[in-house]
C-alpha positions in Angstrom: 57.0 36.2 -32.8 59.6 38.9 -31.5 61.4 38.4 -28.3 62.9 41.7 -27.1 65.1 42.1 -24.4 67.4 44.5 -22.4 70.5 44.5 -20.5 71.2 46.8 -17.6 74.9 47.2 -16.1 74.4 47.6 -12.3 77.2 49.3 -10.4 78.7 50.4 -13.6 77.5 54.0 -14.3 80.3 54.4 -16.9 80.3 51.1 -18.6 79.1 50.6 -22.1 77.3 47.4 -23.9 80.0 46.7 -26.5 80.9 43.0 -26.5 77.8 41.7 -24.2 76.8 38.5 -26.1 73.1 37.1 -25.8 72.4 33.2 -26.8 69.4 32.1 -28.2 69.1 28.1 -27.5 66.8 25.3 -27.9 68.1 22.2 -26.4 67.0 18.8 -27.7 68.4 15.4 -27.2 69.7 14.8 -31.1 70.1 18.7 -32.4 70.3 21.6 -30.2 70.1 25.1 -31.6 71.8 28.5 -30.8 71.8 31.8 -32.0 73.9 34.5 -30.5 73.7 38.3 -30.8 75.1 41.5 -29.4 73.4 43.9 -27.3 73.0 47.4 -28.9 74.2 50.8 -27.5 71.6 50.8 -25.3 71.8 47.4 -24.0 68.9 46.1 -25.9 68.4 42.6 -28.5 65.7 41.1 -29.8 65.5 37.3 -31.4 62.6 35.7 -33.6 60.9 32.9 -32.5 58.4 30.2 -33.4 56.8 27.3 -30.6 59.4 24.7 -30.3 58.3 21.6 -32.6 56.0 18.7 -31.1 58.2 15.6 -31.3 56.6 12.4 -30.8 60.0 10.5 -29.5 60.8 13.3 -26.9 60.2 13.0 -22.9 60.3 16.5 -22.3 58.8 19.4 -24.4 61.7 21.5 -25.6 61.9 25.1 -24.5 63.5 28.0 -26.0 65.9 30.0 -23.3 68.1 33.2 -23.4 71.3 33.5 -22.0 73.7 36.0 -21.0 76.1 36.8 -18.7 75.3 33.1 -17.4 72.0 33.9 -16.0 69.2 32.0 -18.3 66.0 32.9 -18.8 62.9 30.1 -20.2 60.2 31.6 -22.4 57.2 30.1 -22.5 56.3 30.0 -26.9 52.8 29.6 -28.0 50.9 30.5 -30.8 49.4 34.0 -30.4 50.4 34.4 -27.0 52.7 37.5 -26.3 56.1 37.0 -24.8 56.7 39.3 -21.8 60.3 41.0 -22.2 63.2 39.6 -21.0 65.4 41.7 -18.8 69.0 40.9 -17.7 71.0 42.6 -15.0 74.7 42.2 -14.9 76.4 43.4 -11.6 80.7 43.7 -11.9 80.8 40.6 -9.8 78.9 38.6 -12.8 81.3 39.6 -15.5 84.4 39.3 -13.1 85.8 37.1 -10.4 87.0 39.1 -7.0 90.0 41.4 -7.5 92.8 39.5 -7.0 95.7 40.5 -4.0 97.8 42.4 -6.7 95.1 44.4 -7.4 93.8 43.2 -11.4 90.5 40.9 -11.9 90.4 38.5 -14.9 87.0 37.2 -16.5 85.4 34.2 -15.1 86.2 30.6 -16.2 89.7 32.3 -17.5 93.1 30.7 -16.4 96.3 33.0 -16.3 97.5 33.5 -20.0 94.3 32.2 -21.6 92.9 34.6 -24.6 89.5 35.6 -25.4 88.5 34.6 -29.0 85.2 37.4 -28.9 84.7 36.8 -32.9 81.3 35.7 -33.9 82.4 33.5 -36.6 
């Protein structure tokens, strides 16, 4: 099944989609699956999924989820049932902390001098 989605950049009219990452995750007790992709130049992304496995020893039903910029959408994936398009809205505040007194902004979760590794490998 194909899951399609889109990222919209709110309050950033001249921003591009370069480097925006979307994760497909299936958390389970003994094994977790994650696939990562980047959005295209229009903010679109897609993943292929199957219904999660039905494991008898689990006390909960695993569900696919898509994560982007700290937001999470849980998917209800069933055979033969279409999946609605997933939409994320990213604002300036969701990508950076409030501006510091010196006028600079830093990415959320980074300490001073920390380097961001944007490699996909």
